[in-house]
C-alpha positions in Angstrom: 0.1 0.0 0.2 1.1 3.2 -0.7 1.4 5.7 2.1 3.2 8.5 3.2 5.7 7.7 6.5 5.5 10.6 9.1 9.1 12.0 9.9 7.5 14.6 12.4 3.8 16.3 13.2 4.6 18.7 10.4 6.6 16.5 7.7 5.2 13.6 5.7 7.9 12.1 2.6 5.1 10.2 0.3 6.9 7.1 -1.9 5.5 7.5 -5.1 2.8 4.3 -6.2 4.0 2.2 -8.5 1.9 -0.3 -10.4 2.5 -3.9 -10.1 3.4 -5.4 -13.4 2.0 -8.5 -14.5 3.3 -10.5 -17.8 0.6 -12.3 -19.5 1.5 -15.1 -21.6 -1.7 -16.0 -23.8 -2.0 -17.3 -27.3 -5.7 -16.7 -27.6 -5.8 -13.0 -28.8 -9.2 -12.0 -27.6 -8.9 -13.9 -24.3 -5.2 -12.4 -23.5 -6.5 -8.9 -24.2 -9.3 -9.2 -21.9 -7.0 -10.2 -19.3 -5.1 -7.3 -20.1 -8.0 -5.0 -19.9 -9.1 -6.7 -16.5 -5.7 -6.0 -15.1 -5.7 -2.4 -16.2 -8.9 -1.7 -14.6 -8.0 -3.4 -11.5 -4.5 -1.0 -10.7 -1.9 -3.5 -12.7 0.3 -2.8 -15.3 0.0 -5.5 -17.9 2.2 -6.8 -20.5 0.9 -9.2 -23.0 2.6 -11.8 -24.9 1.7 -14.7 -27.2 4.5 -17.1 -27.0 7.7 -17.7 -24.9 10.0 -16.6 -27.3 8.4 -13.0 -27.2 8.2 -13.6 -23.1 11.6 -14.0 -22.8 12.7 -11.0 -24.7 10.1 -9.0 -22.4 11.7 -10.6 -19.5 15.3 -9.5 -20.6 14.0 -6.0 -20.9 11.6 -5.2 -18.1 11.2 -6.3 -14.4 7.7 -8.0 -13.9 6.2 -8.7 -10.9 4.4 -11.6 -11.3 3.9 -14.1 -14.6 0.9 -15.7 -15.7 1.3 -18.2 -18.3 -1.1 -20.4 -20.2 0.5 -24.1 -20.4 0.1 -24.9 -24.1 1.7 -22.5 -26.4 2.8 -22.3 -30.1 6.5 -22.5 -29.0 6.4 -25.0 -25.8 4.7 -25.6 -22.7 4.2 -22.2 -20.8 5.9 -23.9 -17.3 9.3 -23.6 -19.3 9.6 -20.2 -19.0 
């Protein structure tokens, strides 16, 4: 939870609120887009990838807090990631 930490009665320092990032790996474009929109409406930043190769590339460039993966993907098993 983002909140201020009270230093004194008159001074507050606020940490910036950072959205948690979810990497969604789903090869069904309709379902993946629905998940991505749901995440956005609930305060998360969601990146959508349709296969393992693009997910691995995304993971090398960006820090994510959670990975949600389909198990059957065009280029392998979602658990392998």
